[in-house]
C-alpha positions as CSV (number, residue, x, y, z in Angstrom):
1,M,-5.5,21.6,-12.8
2,N,-8.6,20.9,-14.8
3,D,-8.1,17.2,-15.3
4,V,-11.0,15.5,-13.4
5,T,-9.2,12.2,-13.3
6,Q,-6.2,13.7,-11.6
7,L,-8.5,15.5,-9.1
8,I,-10.2,12.1,-8.4
9,L,-6.9,10.5,-7.8
10,M,-5.6,13.2,-5.5
11,Y,-8.6,14.1,-3.5
12,F,-10.7,10.9,-3.4
13,I,-8.6,7.8,-4.2
14,I,-5.6,8.6,-2.0
15,P,-7.6,9.8,1.0
16,L,-9.9,6.7,0.7
17,W,-6.8,4.5,0.5
18,F,-5.3,6.1,3.7
19,T,-8.7,5.8,5.5
20,A,-8.9,2.1,4.6
21,G,-5.3,1.6,5.8
22,I,-5.9,3.1,9.2
23,V,-9.2,1.2,9.7
24,D,-7.3,-2.0,8.9
25,W,-4.8,-1.2,11.6
26,F,-7.6,-0.7,14.1
27,C,-9.0,-4.1,13.1
28,H,-5.6,-5.7,13.7
29,R,-5.4,-4.0,17.1
30,S,-8.9,-5.2,18.1
31,S,-8.0,-8.8,17.1
32,N,-4.9,-8.6,19.4
33,I,-2.5,-9.2,16.4
34,A,0.5,-8.7,18.7
35,A,-0.3,-11.9,20.7
36,T,-1.8,-13.9,17.9
37,A,-0.1,-13.5,14.5
38,G,2.7,-11.5,16.0
39,P,5.5,-9.6,14.3
40,K,5.6,-11.8,11.1
41,E,2.2,-10.5,10.0
42,S,3.2,-6.9,10.9
43,L,6.3,-7.3,8.7
44,I,4.0,-8.5,5.9
45,H,1.9,-5.4,6.3
46,L,5.0,-3.2,6.1
47,L,6.0,-5.0,2.9
48,M,2.6,-4.2,1.4
49,F,3.0,-0.6,2.5
50,I,6.2,-0.5,0.5
51,E,4.6,-2.2,-2.5
52,V,1.9,0.4,-2.7
53,G,4.1,3.3,-1.6
54,I,6.7,3.0,-4.3
55,P,4.4,3.4,-7.2
56,L,2.3,6.0,-5.4
57,F,5.3,8.2,-4.9
58,M,6.6,7.5,-8.4
59,V,3.3,8.8,-9.9
60,L,3.3,11.8,-7.5
61,L,6.9,12.9,-8.3
62,F,7.8,11.7,-11.8
63,E,6.4,12.1,-15.3
64,V,4.1,9.2,-15.9
65,N,5.4,7.2,-18.9
66,S,5.8,3.5,-19.8
67,L,8.3,2.9,-17.0
68,I,6.0,4.3,-14.3
69,I,3.0,2.3,-15.6
70,A,5.1,-0.9,-15.9
71,A,6.3,-0.4,-12.3
72,G,2.7,0.3,-11.2
73,I,1.5,-3.0,-12.8
74,L,4.4,-5.0,-11.4
75,F,3.9,-3.6,-7.8
76,F,0.2,-4.2,-8.1
77,F,0.7,-7.9,-8.8
78,L,3.4,-8.1,-6.1
79,H,1.0,-6.5,-3.6
80,E,-1.7,-9.0,-4.6
81,L,0.6,-11.9,-4.0
82,T,1.7,-10.5,-0.7
83,A,-2.0,-9.9,0.3
84,L,-2.7,-13.6,-0.4
85,W,0.2,-14.5,1.8
86,D,-0.9,-12.1,4.5
87,V,-4.5,-13.4,4.6
88,S,-3.4,-17.1,4.5
89,Y,-1.0,-16.5,7.4
90,A,-3.5,-14.3,9.4
91,V,-6.4,-16.8,9.2
92,S,-4.2,-19.5,10.5
93,K,-3.3,-17.4,13.6
94,R,-6.2,-15.2,14.4
95,R,-9.8,-14.4,13.6
96,V,-10.2,-12.1,10.6
97,G,-13.7,-10.7,11.0
98,P,-16.1,-9.5,8.4
99,I,-15.2,-5.8,8.8
100,E,-11.5,-6.5,8.4
101,Q,-12.3,-8.7,5.3
102,H,-14.3,-5.8,3.8
103,V,-11.5,-3.4,4.5
104,H,-9.1,-5.7,2.8
105,S,-11.3,-5.6,-0.3
106,F,-10.9,-1.8,-0.4
107,L,-7.1,-2.2,0.2
108,E,-6.9,-4.5,-2.8
109,M,-9.2,-2.7,-5.2
110,I,-8.1,0.9,-4.5
111,P,-4.6,0.3,-5.9
112,L,-6.2,-1.3,-9.0
113,L,-8.6,1.6,-9.4
114,A,-5.7,4.1,-9.0
115,L,-3.6,2.2,-11.6
116,I,-6.5,2.1,-14.1
117,L,-7.1,5.9,-13.7
118,V,-3.3,6.5,-14.2
119,I,-3.4,4.3,-17.3
120,A,-6.5,6.1,-18.6
121,R,-4.7,9.5,-18.2
122,H,-1.6,8.2,-20.0
123,W,-3.0,5.7,-22.5
124,S,-0.4,6.2,-25.2
125,H,2.4,5.2,-22.7
126,F,0.5,2.1,-21.6
127,I,-0.1,0.8,-25.2
128,A,3.5,1.6,-26.0
129,L,4.5,-1.1,-23.5
130,F,3.0,-3.6,-26.1
131,G,4.5,-2.0,-29.1
132,L,1.3,-0.2,-30.1
133,G,0.6,3.4,-30.8
134,E,2.6,6.1,-32.5
135,S,5.5,6.4,-30.0
136,P,7.9,3.8,-28.6
137,A,7.8,3.0,-24.9
138,D,9.5,5.7,-22.8
139,F,11.5,4.2,-19.9
140,G,13.2,7.5,-18.8
141,L,12.8,8.7,-15.2
142,R,12.1,12.4,-15.1
143,F,10.6,14.7,-12.4
144,K,7.3,16.2,-13.4
145,Q,7.5,19.2,-15.6
146,E,4.5,20.6,-13.8
147,P,5.0,19.3,-10.3
148,L,2.1,18.8,-7.9
149,P,1.7,21.5,-5.3
150,T,4.4,21.2,-2.6
151,W,1.7,21.5,0.1
152,Y,-0.1,18.5,-1.4
153,L,3.1,16.3,-1.6
154,L,4.1,17.2,2.0
155,S,0.5,16.4,3.1
156,V,0.6,13.0,1.4
157,I,4.0,12.2,2.9
158,A,2.9,13.4,6.4
159,V,-0.4,11.4,6.3
160,A,1.3,8.3,4.9
161,T,3.9,8.5,7.7
162,V,1.6,9.3,10.6
163,L,-1.5,7.3,9.7
164,E,0.0,4.4,7.8
165,F,3.7,3.7,8.4
166,L,4.0,4.6,12.1
167,P,0.9,2.6,13.2
168,Y,2.3,-0.5,11.4
169,V,5.7,0.0,13.0
170,E,3.9,0.3,16.4
171,E,2.1,-2.9,15.5
172,L,5.4,-4.6,14.8
173,I,6.9,-3.4,18.1
174,R,3.9,-4.6,20.0
175,G,4.2,-8.0,18.3
176,M,7.9,-8.2,19.1
177,K,7.3,-7.4,22.7
178,A,4.5,-9.9,23.0
179,K,6.7,-12.6,21.3
180,E,9.5,-11.8,23.8
181,K,7.2,-12.0,26.7
182,S,5.8,-15.3,25.5
183,S,9.3,-16.7,25.1
184,R,10.3,-15.7,28.6
185,K,7.1,-17.2,30.0
186,N,7.9,-20.5,28.1
187,D,11.5,-20.4,29.3
188,V,10.2,-20.2,32.9
189,V,7.7,-23.1,32.3
190,F,10.3,-25.4,30.9
191,R,12.9,-24.8,33.6
């Protein structure tokens, strides 16, 4: 593995992305998201996790071609729209401090940087999407001929699960409990 771009993606971009994700979760926790924005914002966060997770795992597992690049572009824009929805909702319910705002900038730009690096590594497949280049666009889905090391794939899955997915599920559960507690309290007040 002598491709510097691939090494940057594997050992810098993905760890930085995971780090920003867990810092964002800590920001949510410190802003008492469970009692302020509640489970709706947590569901939005899980949706964004899916929107970045699908193209990430596609790039990790499958040969990058026009299909994978097109999916990456589509999911990037979906993620951006969801991020706008998330912030619009969050600022109406709770304080989004400067550290969290700065972390959000990382969480928006890291997927773009990753996408740009993937496109740079597979330029011919990108331009084929526009009918340019020597080959037509390839929309086949094939596992990598030279797969990434199993230990690396398992590490990414483990870290994504433990440091990204499970904390946001925990955030959702806290929000649902806080909403239920608030509903019971309101029921007692109105009786």
